[in-house]
C-alpha positions in Angstrom: -50.2 173.9 131.8 -47.2 176.1 131.6 -44.8 176.6 134.5 -42.8 179.7 133.6 -39.5 180.3 135.4 -40.4 184.0 135.1 -43.3 183.4 137.4 -41.1 181.8 140.0 -38.6 184.7 139.6 -41.5 187.2 140.1 -42.5 185.5 143.3 -39.0 185.6 144.6 -38.6 189.3 143.6 -41.9 190.2 145.3 -40.7 188.7 148.6 -37.3 190.2 148.4 -36.3 192.9 150.9 -34.8 194.9 148.0 -37.9 194.4 145.8 -38.2 196.3 142.6 -41.9 196.7 141.7 -41.3 197.2 138.0 -39.3 194.0 137.8 -42.1 192.1 139.6 -44.6 193.3 137.0 -42.2 192.8 134.1 -41.6 189.2 135.1 -45.3 188.5 135.6 -46.1 190.0 132.2 -43.4 187.8 130.7 -44.8 184.7 132.4 -48.3 185.6 131.3 -47.1 185.9 127.7 -45.5 182.5 128.1 -48.9 181.1 129.1 -48.5 180.6 132.8 -52.1 180.9 134.2 -50.7 181.7 137.7 -49.1 184.8 136.3 -52.3 185.8 134.6 -54.1 185.5 138.0 -51.3 187.5 139.7 -51.6 190.3 137.1 -55.4 190.3 137.6 -54.8 190.7 141.3 -52.3 193.5 140.8 -54.8 195.2 138.6 -57.6 194.7 141.1 -55.7 196.2 144.0 -53.0 198.4 142.3 -50.2 196.2 143.7 -46.6 196.7 142.8 -47.4 200.1 141.2 -49.6 198.4 138.6 -52.5 200.7 137.5 -55.7 200.0 139.4 -58.2 198.8 136.8 -61.0 196.6 138.1 -62.4 195.9 134.6 -59.0 194.7 133.4 -58.8 192.6 136.5 -62.2 191.0 135.7 -61.2 190.4 132.1 -57.9 188.7 133.0 -59.7 186.6 135.6 -62.4 185.7 133.0 -59.7 184.1 130.9 -59.0 181.7 133.8 -62.6 180.5 134.1 -61.7 177.0 132.9 -58.4 176.8 134.6 -57.6 174.8 137.7 -56.7 177.9 139.7 -59.4 177.9 142.4 -58.6 181.5 143.6 -59.3 182.9 140.1 -62.5 180.9 139.8 -63.6 182.1 143.2 -62.9 185.8 142.3 -64.9 185.4 139.1 -67.8 183.8 141.0 -67.8 186.7 143.4 -67.9 189.1 140.4 -71.0 187.4 139.1 -72.5 187.1 142.6 -72.3 190.8 143.4 -72.5 192.2 139.8 -68.9 193.5 139.8 -67.9 194.5 136.3 -70.7 192.2 134.9 -74.4 191.9 135.3 -75.2 189.9 138.4 -75.9 186.3 137.5 -76.7 184.0 140.5 -76.7 180.8 138.5 -73.3 181.6 136.9 -72.0 182.6 140.4 -73.2 179.3 141.9 -71.7 177.2 139.1 -68.3 179.0 139.5 -68.4 178.7 143.3 -69.1 175.0 142.8 -66.1 174.6 140.4 -63.8 176.4 142.8 -65.2 174.3 145.7 -64.5 171.1 143.9 -60.9 172.4 143.4 -60.7 172.6 147.2 -61.2 176.3 147.8 -62.5 176.6 151.3 -64.3 180.0 150.8 -66.1 178.6 147.8 -67.2 175.6 149.9 -68.7 178.0 152.4 -70.5 179.8 149.6 -71.9 176.6 148.2 -73.1 175.7 151.7 -75.0 179.0 151.8 -76.8 178.3 148.6 -78.0 174.9 149.9 -78.9 176.4 153.3 -81.1 179.1 151.7 -82.5 177.0 148.8 -81.2 179.5 146.3 -80.5 178.2 142.7 -80.5 174.6 144.2 -83.2 172.9 146.4 -83.1 173.7 150.1 -81.0 170.9 151.7 -79.6 171.5 155.1 -77.8 168.2 155.2 -75.8 169.0 152.1 -75.3 172.6 153.4 -73.8 171.1 156.6 -71.5 168.9 154.6 -70.2 171.8 152.5 -69.8 173.9 155.6 -67.7 171.2 157.2 -65.6 170.9 154.1 -65.0 174.7 154.2 -63.2 174.2 157.5 -60.8 171.6 156.1 -57.2 172.2 155.1 -57.4 173.1 151.4 -54.3 170.9 150.7 -56.3 167.9 152.0 -59.5 168.4 150.0 -58.0 169.7 146.7 -57.7 167.3 143.8 -54.2 166.6 142.5 -54.7 168.7 139.4 -55.4 172.0 141.3 -52.9 174.7 140.3 -51.3 176.2 143.4 -50.1 179.8 143.2 -46.8 179.0 144.9 
């Protein structure tokens, strides 16, 4: 787990009133090269949405996010789950999507908890179990800071 000062600088630059988009990207790229997974996720998001003047490239966004599959960045794992869920840049794979949603949910991602609840509520991939679905739905309404394990990597 690397905490790059370039990532912190990129966050500060991104929030600056005199922001320079090229500097934000340059700092994120530096932090990514230094091994900061948060920067990799940020670059994936820039690529996914064309933020800070970064070229829009959804395949690159998926590929960057894929490198974070085993990270503790819940947001990245959720995005990857969504890609497999809807077949975005990959062949749809409901079992893989469920496994990734579960991983992100266990990291305290509220949206992933809601997705896991839907799987149990519909009996897809897992046996139908409304009691478990209700528990996951309730968890999805909790403050993420309260349900996340201590090893979750926060973006800021």
